mmCIF file as Biopython writes it, N, C-alpha, C and O atoms, coordinates in Angstrom:
data_model
#
loop_
_atom_site.group_PDB
_atom_site.id
_atom_site.type_symbol
_atom_site.label_atom_id
_atom_site.label_alt_id
_atom_site.label_comp_id
_atom_site.label_asym_id
_atom_site.label_entity_id
_atom_site.label_seq_id
_atom_site.pdbx_PDB_ins_code
_atom_site.Cartn_x
_atom_site.Cartn_y
_atom_site.Cartn_z
_atom_site.occupancy
_atom_site.B_iso_or_equiv
_atom_site.auth_seq_id
_atom_site.auth_asym_id
_atom_site.pdbx_PDB_model_num
ATOM 1   N N  . UNK A ? 1  ? 0.877   -1.179 0.043  1.0 0.0 1  A 1 
ATOM 2   C CA . UNK A ? 1  ? -0.027  0.031  -0.001 1.0 0.0 1  A 1 
ATOM 3   C C  . UNK A ? 1  ? 0.915   1.249  0.056  1.0 0.0 1  A 1 
ATOM 4   O O  . UNK A ? 1  ? 1.785   1.391  0.916  1.0 0.0 1  A 1 
ATOM 5   N N  . UNK A ? 2  ? 0.662   2.096  -0.924 1.0 0.0 2  A 1 
ATOM 6   C CA . UNK A ? 2  ? 1.434   3.282  -1.012 1.0 0.0 2  A 1 
ATOM 7   C C  . UNK A ? 2  ? 0.725   4.416  -0.209 1.0 0.0 2  A 1 
ATOM 8   O O  . UNK A ? 2  ? -0.497  4.517  -0.096 1.0 0.0 2  A 1 
ATOM 9   N N  . UNK A ? 3  ? 1.674   5.273  0.344  1.0 0.0 3  A 1 
ATOM 10  C CA . UNK A ? 3  ? 1.069   6.474  1.082  1.0 0.0 3  A 1 
ATOM 11  C C  . UNK A ? 3  ? 1.588   7.604  0.318  1.0 0.0 3  A 1 
ATOM 12  O O  . UNK A ? 3  ? 2.651   7.551  -0.301 1.0 0.0 3  A 1 
ATOM 13  N N  . UNK A ? 4  ? 0.768   8.706  0.370  1.0 0.0 4  A 1 
ATOM 14  C CA . UNK A ? 4  ? 1.131   9.984  -0.269 1.0 0.0 4  A 1 
ATOM 15  C C  . UNK A ? 4  ? 2.084   10.796 0.736  1.0 0.0 4  A 1 
ATOM 16  O O  . UNK A ? 4  ? 2.202   10.412 1.899  1.0 0.0 4  A 1 
ATOM 17  N N  . UNK A ? 5  ? 2.659   11.755 0.330  1.0 0.0 5  A 1 
ATOM 18  C CA . UNK A ? 5  ? 3.594   12.534 1.182  1.0 0.0 5  A 1 
ATOM 19  C C  . UNK A ? 5  ? 2.833   13.025 2.489  1.0 0.0 5  A 1 
ATOM 20  O O  . UNK A ? 5  ? 3.361   13.033 3.601  1.0 0.0 5  A 1 
ATOM 21  N N  . UNK A ? 6  ? 1.572   13.421 2.236  1.0 0.0 6  A 1 
ATOM 22  C CA . UNK A ? 6  ? 0.804   14.002 3.390  1.0 0.0 6  A 1 
ATOM 23  C C  . UNK A ? 6  ? 0.395   12.887 4.350  1.0 0.0 6  A 1 
ATOM 24  O O  . UNK A ? 6  ? 0.345   13.074 5.565  1.0 0.0 6  A 1 
ATOM 25  N N  . UNK A ? 7  ? 0.114   11.754 3.786  1.0 0.0 7  A 1 
ATOM 26  C CA . UNK A ? 7  ? -0.141  10.600 4.716  1.0 0.0 7  A 1 
ATOM 27  C C  . UNK A ? 7  ? 1.045   10.176 5.556  1.0 0.0 7  A 1 
ATOM 28  O O  . UNK A ? 7  ? 0.939   9.863  6.741  1.0 0.0 7  A 1 
ATOM 29  N N  . UNK A ? 8  ? 2.202   10.183 4.862  1.0 0.0 8  A 1 
ATOM 30  C CA . UNK A ? 8  ? 3.483   9.808  5.527  1.0 0.0 8  A 1 
ATOM 31  C C  . UNK A ? 8  ? 3.760   10.908 6.695  1.0 0.0 8  A 1 
ATOM 32  O O  . UNK A ? 8  ? 4.172   10.523 7.789  1.0 0.0 8  A 1 
ATOM 33  N N  . UNK A ? 9  ? 3.536   12.221 6.450  1.0 0.0 9  A 1 
ATOM 34  C CA . UNK A ? 9  ? 3.686   13.256 7.512  1.0 0.0 9  A 1 
ATOM 35  C C  . UNK A ? 9  ? 2.611   12.874 8.679  1.0 0.0 9  A 1 
ATOM 36  O O  . UNK A ? 9  ? 2.912   12.971 9.869  1.0 0.0 9  A 1 
ATOM 37  N N  . UNK A ? 10 ? 1.450   12.473 8.275  1.0 0.0 10 A 1 
ATOM 38  C CA . UNK A ? 10 ? 0.386   12.194 9.263  1.0 0.0 10 A 1 
ATOM 39  C C  . UNK A ? 10 ? 0.747   11.038 10.097 1.0 0.0 10 A 1 
ATOM 40  O O  . UNK A ? 10 ? 0.462   11.040 11.295 1.0 0.0 10 A 1 
ATOM 41  N N  . UNK A ? 11 ? 1.396   9.987  9.508  1.0 0.0 11 A 1 
ATOM 42  C CA . UNK A ? 11 ? 1.829   8.891  10.340 1.0 0.0 11 A 1 
ATOM 43  C C  . UNK A ? 11 ? 2.901   9.258  11.233 1.0 0.0 11 A 1 
ATOM 44  O O  . UNK A ? 11 ? 2.971   8.673  12.314 1.0 0.0 11 A 1 
ATOM 45  N N  . UNK A ? 12 ? 3.750   10.152 10.932 1.0 0.0 12 A 1 
ATOM 46  C CA . UNK A ? 12 ? 4.818   10.649 11.842 1.0 0.0 12 A 1 
ATOM 47  C C  . UNK A ? 12 ? 4.228   11.482 12.985 1.0 0.0 12 A 1 
ATOM 48  O O  . UNK A ? 12 ? 4.650   11.344 14.134 1.0 0.0 12 A 1 
ATOM 49  N N  . UNK A ? 13 ? 3.225   12.371 12.666 1.0 0.0 13 A 1 
ATOM 50  C CA . UNK A ? 13 ? 2.570   13.206 13.639 1.0 0.0 13 A 1 
ATOM 51  C C  . UNK A ? 13 ? 1.772   12.317 14.591 1.0 0.0 13 A 1 
ATOM 52  O O  . UNK A ? 13 ? 1.826   12.506 15.807 1.0 0.0 13 A 1 
ATOM 53  N N  . UNK A ? 14 ? 1.037   11.354 14.050 1.0 0.0 14 A 1 
ATOM 54  C CA . UNK A ? 14 ? 0.440   10.332 14.948 1.0 0.0 14 A 1 
ATOM 55  C C  . UNK A ? 14 ? 1.200   9.672  15.799 1.0 0.0 14 A 1 
ATOM 56  O O  . UNK A ? 14 ? 0.892   9.517  16.980 1.0 0.0 14 A 1 
ATOM 57  N N  . UNK A ? 15 ? 2.388   9.175  15.199 1.0 0.0 15 A 1 
ATOM 58  C CA . UNK A ? 15 ? 3.253   8.388  16.245 1.0 0.0 15 A 1 
ATOM 59  C C  . UNK A ? 15 ? 3.827   9.370  17.315 1.0 0.0 15 A 1 
ATOM 60  O O  . UNK A ? 15 ? 3.925   9.001  18.486 1.0 0.0 15 A 1 
ATOM 61  N N  . UNK A ? 16 ? 4.184   10.544 16.943 1.0 0.0 16 A 1 
ATOM 62  C CA . UNK A ? 16 ? 4.624   11.521 17.930 1.0 0.0 16 A 1 
ATOM 63  C C  . UNK A ? 16 ? 3.549   11.768 19.090 1.0 0.0 16 A 1 
ATOM 64  O O  . UNK A ? 16 ? 3.841   11.922 20.276 1.0 0.0 16 A 1 
ATOM 65  N N  . UNK A ? 17 ? 2.272   11.780 18.561 1.0 0.0 17 A 1 
ATOM 66  C CA . UNK A ? 17 ? 1.267   12.054 19.475 1.0 0.0 17 A 1 
ATOM 67  C C  . UNK A ? 17 ? 1.017   10.860 20.507 1.0 0.0 17 A 1 
ATOM 68  O O  . UNK A ? 17 ? 0.664   11.060 21.670 1.0 0.0 17 A 1 
ATOM 69  N N  . UNK A ? 18 ? 1.223   9.678  19.992 1.0 0.0 18 A 1 
ATOM 70  C CA . UNK A ? 18 ? 1.121   8.459  20.725 1.0 0.0 18 A 1 
ATOM 71  C C  . UNK A ? 18 ? 2.251   8.463  21.781 1.0 0.0 18 A 1 
ATOM 72  O O  . UNK A ? 18 ? 1.989   8.149  22.942 1.0 0.0 18 A 1 
ATOM 73  N N  . UNK A ? 19 ? 3.445   8.795  21.423 1.0 0.0 19 A 1 
ATOM 74  C CA . UNK A ? 19 ? 4.547   8.849  22.221 1.0 0.0 19 A 1 
ATOM 75  C C  . UNK A ? 19 ? 4.499   9.899  23.372 1.0 0.0 19 A 1 
ATOM 76  O O  . UNK A ? 19 ? 4.998   9.669  24.473 1.0 0.0 19 A 1 
ATOM 77  N N  . UNK A ? 20 ? 3.893   11.022 23.065 1.0 0.0 20 A 1 
ATOM 78  C CA . UNK A ? 20 ? 3.587   12.019 24.092 1.0 0.0 20 A 1 
ATOM 79  C C  . UNK A ? 20 ? 2.475   11.638 25.044 1.0 0.0 20 A 1 
ATOM 80  O O  . UNK A ? 20 ? 2.505   12.052 26.203 1.0 0.0 20 A 1 
ATOM 81  N N  . UNK A ? 21 ? 1.522   10.888 24.617 1.0 0.0 21 A 1 
ATOM 82  C CA . UNK A ? 21 ? 0.484   10.347 25.430 1.0 0.0 21 A 1 
ATOM 83  C C  . UNK A ? 21 ? 1.023   9.353  26.304 1.0 0.0 21 A 1 
ATOM 84  O O  . UNK A ? 21 ? 0.653   9.351  27.478 1.0 0.0 21 A 1 
ATOM 85  N N  . UNK A ? 22 ? 1.918   8.433  25.859 1.0 0.0 22 A 1 
ATOM 86  C CA . UNK A ? 22 ? 2.505   7.494  26.739 1.0 0.0 22 A 1 
ATOM 87  C C  . UNK A ? 22 ? 3.484   8.128  27.789 1.0 0.0 22 A 1 
ATOM 88  O O  . UNK A ? 22 ? 3.561   7.762  28.962 1.0 0.0 22 A 1 
ATOM 89  N N  . UNK A ? 23 ? 4.165   9.055  27.251 1.0 0.0 23 A 1 
ATOM 90  C CA . UNK A ? 23 ? 5.161   9.752  28.156 1.0 0.0 23 A 1 
ATOM 91  C C  . UNK A ? 23 ? 4.330   10.521 29.244 1.0 0.0 23 A 1 
ATOM 92  O O  . UNK A ? 23 ? 4.748   10.547 30.402 1.0 0.0 23 A 1 
ATOM 93  N N  . UNK A ? 24 ? 3.208   11.121 28.906 1.0 0.0 24 A 1 
ATOM 94  C CA . UNK A ? 24 ? 2.415   11.898 29.823 1.0 0.0 24 A 1 
ATOM 95  C C  . UNK A ? 24 ? 1.763   10.956 30.800 1.0 0.0 24 A 1 
ATOM 96  O O  . UNK A ? 24 ? 1.554   11.336 31.952 1.0 0.0 24 A 1 
ATOM 97  N N  . UNK A ? 25 ? 1.419   9.702  30.388 1.0 0.0 25 A 1 
ATOM 98  C CA . UNK A ? 25 ? 0.881   8.671  31.203 1.0 0.0 25 A 1 
ATOM 99  C C  . UNK A ? 25 ? 1.947   8.200  32.246 1.0 0.0 25 A 1 
ATOM 100 O O  . UNK A ? 25 ? 1.647   8.097  33.436 1.0 0.0 25 A 1 
ATOM 101 N N  . UNK A ? 26 ? 3.100   7.941  31.810 1.0 0.0 26 A 1 
ATOM 102 C CA . UNK A ? 26 ? 4.208   7.447  32.685 1.0 0.0 26 A 1 
ATOM 103 C C  . UNK A ? 26 ? 4.610   8.513  33.760 1.0 0.0 26 A 1 
ATOM 104 O O  . UNK A ? 26 ? 4.963   8.141  34.879 1.0 0.0 26 A 1 
ATOM 105 N N  . UNK A ? 27 ? 4.560   9.767  33.439 1.0 0.0 27 A 1 
ATOM 106 C CA . UNK A ? 27 ? 4.804   10.811 34.362 1.0 0.0 27 A 1 
ATOM 107 C C  . UNK A ? 27 ? 3.691   11.361 35.156 1.0 0.0 27 A 1 
ATOM 108 O O  . UNK A ? 27 ? 3.576   12.556 35.428 1.0 0.0 27 A 1 
ATOM 109 N N  . UNK A ? 28 ? 2.769   10.307 35.560 1.0 0.0 28 A 1 
ATOM 110 C CA . UNK A ? 28 ? 1.799   10.534 36.510 1.0 0.0 28 A 1 
ATOM 111 C C  . UNK A ? 28 ? 0.790   11.548 35.946 1.0 0.0 28 A 1 
ATOM 112 O O  . UNK A ? 28 ? 0.418   12.501 36.630 1.0 0.0 28 A 1 
ATOM 113 N N  . UNK A ? 29 ? 0.339   11.332 34.666 1.0 0.0 29 A 1 
ATOM 114 C CA . UNK A ? 29 ? -0.630  11.981 33.966 1.0 0.0 29 A 1 
ATOM 115 C C  . UNK A ? 29 ? -0.444  13.495 33.933 1.0 0.0 29 A 1 
ATOM 116 O O  . UNK A ? 29 ? -1.306  14.294 34.297 1.0 0.0 29 A 1 
ATOM 117 N N  . UNK A ? 30 ? 0.791   13.823 33.452 1.0 0.0 30 A 1 
ATOM 118 C CA . UNK A ? 30 ? 1.116   15.325 33.295 1.0 0.0 30 A 1 
ATOM 119 C C  . UNK A ? 30 ? 0.211   15.953 32.217 1.0 0.0 30 A 1 
ATOM 120 O O  . UNK A ? 30 ? 0.253   15.595 31.040 1.0 0.0 30 A 1 
ATOM 121 N N  . UNK A ? 31 ? -0.528  16.817 32.642 1.0 0.0 31 A 1 
ATOM 122 C CA . UNK A ? 31 ? -1.500  17.492 31.847 1.0 0.0 31 A 1 
ATOM 123 C C  . UNK A ? 31 ? -1.016  18.076 30.463 1.0 0.0 31 A 1 
ATOM 124 O O  . UNK A ? 31 ? -1.595  17.798 29.413 1.0 0.0 31 A 1 
ATOM 125 N N  . UNK A ? 32 ? 0.068   18.892 30.532 1.0 0.0 32 A 1 
ATOM 126 C CA . UNK A ? 32 ? 0.487   19.481 29.249 1.0 0.0 32 A 1 
ATOM 127 C C  . UNK A ? 32 ? 1.004   18.472 28.272 1.0 0.0 32 A 1 
ATOM 128 O O  . UNK A ? 32 ? 0.890   18.763 27.081 1.0 0.0 32 A 1 
ATOM 129 N N  . UNK A ? 33 ? 1.525   17.395 28.575 1.0 0.0 33 A 1 
ATOM 130 C CA . UNK A ? 33 ? 2.004   16.283 27.739 1.0 0.0 33 A 1 
ATOM 131 C C  . UNK A ? 33 ? 0.825   15.576 27.098 1.0 0.0 33 A 1 
ATOM 132 O O  . UNK A ? 33 ? 0.799   15.270 25.906 1.0 0.0 33 A 1 
ATOM 133 N N  . UNK A ? 34 ? -0.178  15.327 27.990 1.0 0.0 34 A 1 
ATOM 134 C CA . UNK A ? 34 ? -1.393  14.672 27.435 1.0 0.0 34 A 1 
ATOM 135 C C  . UNK A ? 34 ? -2.113  15.515 26.534 1.0 0.0 34 A 1 
ATOM 136 O O  . UNK A ? 34 ? -2.689  15.037 25.557 1.0 0.0 34 A 1 
ATOM 137 N N  . UNK A ? 35 ? -2.122  16.906 26.829 1.0 0.0 35 A 1 
ATOM 138 C CA . UNK A ? 35 ? -2.787  17.765 25.857 1.0 0.0 35 A 1 
ATOM 139 C C  . UNK A ? 35 ? -2.168  17.757 24.507 1.0 0.0 35 A 1 
ATOM 140 O O  . UNK A ? 35 ? -2.811  17.587 23.471 1.0 0.0 35 A 1 
ATOM 141 N N  . UNK A ? 36 ? -0.731  17.971 24.580 1.0 0.0 36 A 1 
ATOM 142 C CA . UNK A ? 36 ? -0.116  17.901 23.352 1.0 0.0 36 A 1 
ATOM 143 C C  . UNK A ? 36 ? -0.185  16.594 22.618 1.0 0.0 36 A 1 
ATOM 144 O O  . UNK A ? 36 ? -0.232  16.589 21.388 1.0 0.0 36 A 1 
ATOM 145 N N  . UNK A ? 37 ? -0.192  15.511 23.301 1.0 0.0 37 A 1 
ATOM 146 C CA . UNK A ? 37 ? -0.419  14.221 22.619 1.0 0.0 37 A 1 
ATOM 147 C C  . UNK A ? 37 ? -1.719  14.131 21.979 1.0 0.0 37 A 1 
ATOM 148 O O  . UNK A ? 37 ? -1.794  13.625 20.859 1.0 0.0 37 A 1 
ATOM 149 N N  . UNK A ? 38 ? -2.798  14.589 22.601 1.0 0.0 38 A 1 
ATOM 150 C CA . UNK A ? 38 ? -4.152  14.594 21.977 1.0 0.0 38 A 1 
ATOM 151 C C  . UNK A ? 38 ? -4.009  15.409 20.740 1.0 0.0 38 A 1 
ATOM 152 O O  . UNK A ? 38 ? -4.373  14.889 19.686 1.0 0.0 38 A 1 
ATOM 153 N N  . UNK A ? 39 ? -3.531  16.607 20.728 1.0 0.0 39 A 1 
ATOM 154 C CA . UNK A ? 39 ? -3.519  17.494 19.655 1.0 0.0 39 A 1 
ATOM 155 C C  . UNK A ? 39 ? -2.825  16.800 18.462 1.0 0.0 39 A 1 
ATOM 156 O O  . UNK A ? 39 ? -3.362  16.738 17.356 1.0 0.0 39 A 1 
ATOM 157 N N  . UNK A ? 40 ? -1.549  16.256 18.746 1.0 0.0 40 A 1 
ATOM 158 C CA . UNK A ? 40 ? -0.787  15.679 17.693 1.0 0.0 40 A 1 
ATOM 159 C C  . UNK A ? 40 ? -1.524  14.484 17.178 1.0 0.0 40 A 1 
ATOM 160 O O  . UNK A ? 40 ? -1.510  14.260 15.968 1.0 0.0 40 A 1 
ATOM 161 N N  . UNK A ? 41 ? -2.179  13.684 18.018 1.0 0.0 41 A 1 
ATOM 162 C CA . UNK A ? 41 ? -2.750  12.468 17.478 1.0 0.0 41 A 1 
ATOM 163 C C  . UNK A ? 41 ? -3.921  12.829 16.627 1.0 0.0 41 A 1 
ATOM 164 O O  . UNK A ? 41 ? -4.049  12.249 15.549 1.0 0.0 41 A 1 
ATOM 165 N N  . UNK A ? 42 ? -4.833  13.775 17.019 1.0 0.0 42 A 1 
ATOM 166 C CA . UNK A ? 42 ? -5.940  14.180 16.173 1.0 0.0 42 A 1 
ATOM 167 C C  . UNK A ? 42 ? -5.466  14.810 14.803 1.0 0.0 42 A 1 
ATOM 168 O O  . UNK A ? 42 ? -6.085  14.578 13.765 1.0 0.0 42 A 1 
ATOM 169 N N  . UNK A ? 43 ? -4.391  15.582 14.836 1.0 0.0 43 A 1 
ATOM 170 C CA . UNK A ? 43 ? -3.925  16.198 13.638 1.0 0.0 43 A 1 
ATOM 171 C C  . UNK A ? 43 ? -3.314  15.228 12.775 1.0 0.0 43 A 1 
ATOM 172 O O  . UNK A ? 43 ? -3.506  15.305 11.562 1.0 0.0 43 A 1 
ATOM 173 N N  . UNK A ? 44 ? -2.564  14.280 13.293 1.0 0.0 44 A 1 
ATOM 174 C CA . UNK A ? 44 ? -2.057  13.123 12.490 1.0 0.0 44 A 1 
ATOM 175 C C  . UNK A ? 44 ? -3.117  12.289 11.839 1.0 0.0 44 A 1 
ATOM 176 O O  . UNK A ? 44 ? -3.076  12.049 10.633 1.0 0.0 44 A 1 
ATOM 177 N N  . UNK A ? 45 ? -4.054  11.849 12.612 1.0 0.0 45 A 1 
ATOM 178 C CA . UNK A ? 45 ? -5.303  11.063 12.011 1.0 0.0 45 A 1 
ATOM 179 C C  . UNK A ? 45 ? -5.953  11.878 10.880 1.0 0.0 45 A 1 
ATOM 180 O O  . UNK A ? 45 ? -6.355  11.331 9.853  1.0 0.0 45 A 1 
ATOM 181 N N  . UNK A ? 46 ? -6.041  13.167 11.091 1.0 0.0 46 A 1 
ATOM 182 C CA . UNK A ? 46 ? -6.718  13.994 10.070 1.0 0.0 46 A 1 
ATOM 183 C C  . UNK A ? 46 ? -5.723  13.925 8.700  1.0 0.0 46 A 1 
ATOM 184 O O  . UNK A ? 46 ? -6.192  13.779 7.571  1.0 0.0 46 A 1 
ATOM 185 N N  . UNK A ? 47 ? -4.496  14.035 8.936  1.0 0.0 47 A 1 
ATOM 186 C CA . UNK A ? 47 ? -3.624  13.931 7.680  1.0 0.0 47 A 1 
ATOM 187 C C  . UNK A ? 47 ? -3.680  12.527 6.936  1.0 0.0 47 A 1 
ATOM 188 O O  . UNK A ? 47 ? -3.592  12.397 5.715  1.0 0.0 47 A 1 
ATOM 189 N N  . UNK A ? 48 ? -3.834  11.523 7.831  1.0 0.0 48 A 1 
ATOM 190 C CA . UNK A ? 48 ? -3.845  10.151 7.202  1.0 0.0 48 A 1 
ATOM 191 C C  . UNK A ? 48 ? -5.131  9.773  6.569  1.0 0.0 48 A 1 
ATOM 192 O O  . UNK A ? 48 ? -5.094  9.213  5.473  1.0 0.0 48 A 1 
ATOM 193 N N  . UNK A ? 49 ? -6.266  10.022 7.145  1.0 0.0 49 A 1 
ATOM 194 C CA . UNK A ? 49 ? -7.517  9.584  6.560  1.0 0.0 49 A 1 
ATOM 195 C C  . UNK A ? 49 ? -8.422  10.667 5.987  1.0 0.0 49 A 1 
ATOM 196 O O  . UNK A ? 49 ? -9.464  10.388 5.393  1.0 0.0 49 A 1 
ATOM 197 N N  . UNK A ? 50 ? -7.965  11.994 6.196  1.0 0.0 50 A 1 
ATOM 198 C CA . UNK A ? 50 ? -8.661  13.127 5.604  1.0 0.0 50 A 1 
ATOM 199 C C  . UNK A ? 50 ? -9.653  13.785 6.585  1.0 0.0 50 A 1 
ATOM 200 O O  . UNK A ? 50 ? -10.155 13.144 7.509  1.0 0.0 50 A 1 
ATOM 201 N N  . UNK A ? 51 ? -9.903  15.011 6.366  1.0 0.0 51 A 1 
ATOM 202 C CA . UNK A ? 51 ? -10.738 15.758 7.345  1.0 0.0 51 A 1 
ATOM 203 C C  . UNK A ? 51 ? -12.114 15.262 7.313  1.0 0.0 51 A 1 
ATOM 204 O O  . UNK A ? 51 ? -12.714 15.171 8.384  1.0 0.0 51 A 1 
ATOM 205 N N  . UNK A ? 52 ? -12.685 14.933 6.229  1.0 0.0 52 A 1 
ATOM 206 C CA . UNK A ? 52 ? -14.100 14.482 6.159  1.0 0.0 52 A 1 
ATOM 207 C C  . UNK A ? 52 ? -14.347 13.153 6.813  1.0 0.0 52 A 1 
ATOM 208 O O  . UNK A ? 52 ? -15.369 12.951 7.469  1.0 0.0 52 A 1 
ATOM 209 N N  . UNK A ? 53 ? -13.468 12.297 6.647  1.0 0.0 53 A 1 
ATOM 210 C CA . UNK A ? 53 ? -13.586 10.921 7.316  1.0 0.0 53 A 1 
ATOM 211 C C  . UNK A ? 53 ? -13.282 11.019 8.811  1.0 0.0 53 A 1 
ATOM 212 O O  . UNK A ? 53 ? -13.793 10.234 9.609  1.0 0.0 53 A 1 
ATOM 213 N N  . UNK A ? 54 ? -12.508 11.921 9.153  1.0 0.0 54 A 1 
ATOM 214 C CA . UNK A ? 54 ? -12.155 12.124 10.612 1.0 0.0 54 A 1 
ATOM 215 C C  . UNK A ? 54 ? -13.298 12.697 11.284 1.0 0.0 54 A 1 
ATOM 216 O O  . UNK A ? 54 ? -13.597 12.265 12.397 1.0 0.0 54 A 1 
ATOM 217 N N  . UNK A ? 55 ? -14.042 13.713 10.690 1.0 0.0 55 A 1 
ATOM 218 C CA . UNK A ? 55 ? -15.266 14.236 11.144 1.0 0.0 55 A 1 
ATOM 219 C C  . UNK A ? 55 ? -16.294 13.307 11.267 1.0 0.0 55 A 1 
ATOM 220 O O  . UNK A ? 55 ? -16.948 13.344 12.310 1.0 0.0 55 A 1 
ATOM 221 N N  . UNK A ? 56 ? -16.598 12.407 10.345 1.0 0.0 56 A 1 
ATOM 222 C CA . UNK A ? 56 ? -17.505 11.372 10.435 1.0 0.0 56 A 1 
ATOM 223 C C  . UNK A ? 56 ? -17.242 10.310 11.476 1.0 0.0 56 A 1 
ATOM 224 O O  . UNK A ? 56 ? -18.167 9.745  12.060 1.0 0.0 56 A 1 
ATOM 225 N N  . UNK A ? 57 ? -16.020 10.055 11.691 1.0 0.0 57 A 1 
ATOM 226 C CA . UNK A ? 57 ? -15.533 9.020  12.633 1.0 0.0 57 A 1 
ATOM 227 C C  . UNK A ? 57 ? -15.734 9.511  14.123 1.0 0.0 57 A 1 
ATOM 228 O O  . UNK A ? 57 ? -16.068 8.708  14.994 1.0 0.0 57 A 1 
ATOM 229 N N  . UNK A ? 58 ? -15.536 10.769 14.376 1.0 0.0 58 A 1 
ATOM 230 C CA . UNK A ? 58 ? -15.694 11.230 15.742 1.0 0.0 58 A 1 
ATOM 231 C C  . UNK A ? 58 ? -17.143 11.831 15.888 1.0 0.0 58 A 1 
ATOM 232 O O  . UNK A ? 58 ? -17.556 11.967 17.040 1.0 0.0 58 A 1 
ATOM 233 N N  . UNK A ? 59 ? -17.914 12.183 14.903 1.0 0.0 59 A 1 
ATOM 234 C CA . UNK A ? 59 ? -19.235 12.669 15.091 1.0 0.0 59 A 1 
ATOM 235 C C  . UNK A ? 59 ? -20.293 11.750 14.986 1.0 0.0 59 A 1 
ATOM 236 O O  . UNK A ? 59 ? -21.445 12.127 15.202 1.0 0.0 59 A 1 
ATOM 237 N N  . UNK A ? 60 ? -20.013 10.481 14.649 1.0 0.0 60 A 1 
ATOM 238 C CA . UNK A ? 60 ? -21.077 9.488  14.425 1.0 0.0 60 A 1 
ATOM 239 C C  . UNK A ? 60 ? -21.828 9.244  15.768 1.0 0.0 60 A 1 
ATOM 240 O O  . UNK A ? 60 ? -21.292 9.452  16.857 1.0 0.0 60 A 1 
ATOM 241 N N  . UNK A ? 61 ? -23.027 8.817  15.630 1.0 0.0 61 A 1 
ATOM 242 C CA . UNK A ? 61 ? -23.842 8.548  16.702 1.0 0.0 61 A 1 
ATOM 243 C C  . UNK A ? 61 ? -23.525 7.293  17.371 1.0 0.0 61 A 1 
ATOM 244 O O  . UNK A ? 61 ? -23.295 6.268  16.729 1.0 0.0 61 A 1 
ATOM 245 N N  . UNK A ? 62 ? -23.509 7.342  18.576 1.0 0.0 62 A 1 
ATOM 246 C CA . UNK A ? 62 ? -23.135 6.110  19.349 1.0 0.0 62 A 1 
ATOM 247 C C  . UNK A ? 62 ? -24.346 5.200  19.559 1.0 0.0 62 A 1 
ATOM 248 O O  . UNK A ? 62 ? -25.299 5.679  20.175 1.0 0.0 62 A 1 
ATOM 249 N N  . UNK A ? 63 ? -24.411 4.011  19.140 1.0 0.0 63 A 1 
ATOM 250 C CA . UNK A ? 63 ? -25.529 3.204  19.220 1.0 0.0 63 A 1 
ATOM 251 C C  . UNK A ? 63 ? -25.502 2.440  20.564 1.0 0.0 63 A 1 
ATOM 252 O O  . UNK A ? 63 ? -26.528 1.874  20.938 1.0 0.0 63 A 1 
ATOM 253 N N  . UNK A ? 64 ? -24.472 2.402  21.241 1.0 0.0 64 A 1 
ATOM 254 C CA . UNK A ? 64 ? -24.405 1.634  22.513 1.0 0.0 64 A 1 
ATOM 255 C C  . UNK A ? 64 ? -25.161 2.250  23.600 1.0 0.0 64 A 1 
ATOM 256 O O  . UNK A ? 64 ? -25.504 1.578  24.572 1.0 0.0 64 A 1 
ATOM 257 N N  . UNK A ? 65 ? -25.463 3.591  23.482 1.0 0.0 65 A 1 
ATOM 258 C CA . UNK A ? 65 ? -26.173 4.219  24.546 1.0 0.0 65 A 1 
ATOM 259 C C  . UNK A ? 65 ? -27.638 3.754  24.773 1.0 0.0 65 A 1 
ATOM 260 O O  . UNK A ? 65 ? -28.187 3.797  25.875 1.0 0.0 65 A 1 
ATOM 261 N N  . UNK A ? 66 ? -28.180 3.337  23.711 1.0 0.0 66 A 1 
ATOM 262 C CA . UNK A ? 66 ? -29.610 2.688  23.790 1.0 0.0 66 A 1 
ATOM 263 C C  . UNK A ? 66 ? -29.464 1.424  24.666 1.0 0.0 66 A 1 
ATOM 264 O O  . UNK A ? 66 ? -30.240 1.259  25.607 1.0 0.0 66 A 1 
ATOM 265 N N  . UNK A ? 67 ? -28.505 0.534  24.389 1.0 0.0 67 A 1 
ATOM 266 C CA . UNK A ? 67 ? -28.311 -0.698 25.182 1.0 0.0 67 A 1 
ATOM 267 C C  . UNK A ? 67 ? -28.061 -0.334 26.625 1.0 0.0 67 A 1 
ATOM 268 O O  . UNK A ? 67 ? -28.654 -0.945 27.513 1.0 0.0 67 A 1 
ATOM 269 N N  . UNK A ? 68 ? -27.181 0.666  26.905 1.0 0.0 68 A 1 
ATOM 270 C CA . UNK A ? 68 ? -26.924 1.112  28.276 1.0 0.0 68 A 1 
ATOM 271 C C  . UNK A ? 68 ? -28.040 1.632  29.081 1.0 0.0 68 A 1 
ATOM 272 O O  . UNK A ? 68 ? -28.116 1.468  30.299 1.0 0.0 68 A 1 
ATOM 273 N N  . UNK A ? 69 ? -28.900 2.260  28.372 1.0 0.0 69 A 1 
ATOM 274 C CA . UNK A ? 69 ? -30.115 2.816  29.110 1.0 0.0 69 A 1 
ATOM 275 C C  . UNK A ? 69 ? -31.065 1.786  29.481 1.0 0.0 69 A 1 
ATOM 276 O O  . UNK A ? 69 ? -31.881 2.005  30.376 1.0 0.0 69 A 1 
ATOM 277 N N  . UNK A ? 70 ? -31.022 0.565  28.801 1.0 0.0 70 A 1 
ATOM 278 C CA . UNK A ? 70 ? -32.027 -0.517 29.120 1.0 0.0 70 A 1 
ATOM 279 C C  . UNK A ? 70 ? -31.530 -1.272 30.309 1.0 0.0 70 A 1 
ATOM 280 O O  . UNK A ? 70 ? -32.367 -1.815 31.031 1.0 0.0 70 A 1 
ATOM 281 N N  . UNK A ? 71 ? -30.274 -1.365 30.589 1.0 0.0 71 A 1 
ATOM 282 C CA . UNK A ? 71 ? -29.736 -2.134 31.841 1.0 0.0 71 A 1 
ATOM 283 C C  . UNK A ? 71 ? -29.956 -1.394 33.126 1.0 0.0 71 A 1 
ATOM 284 O O  . UNK A ? 71 ? -29.581 -1.883 34.192 1.0 0.0 71 A 1 
#
């Protein structure tokens, strides 16, 4: 599978975001590192799959809430 240059940059940004999230977790949930990790992760995902698919992924309706309300 071939990646475009934008997708390659997105993979790098996403992996940096994951690393910041792991580092923030290891340092007793350091807030600024976790925030930076979240921003980098979301930016990288947007570069990899595109802004429209990213929006649809995070804005979709959660169907599990109906099952949770029944219990």
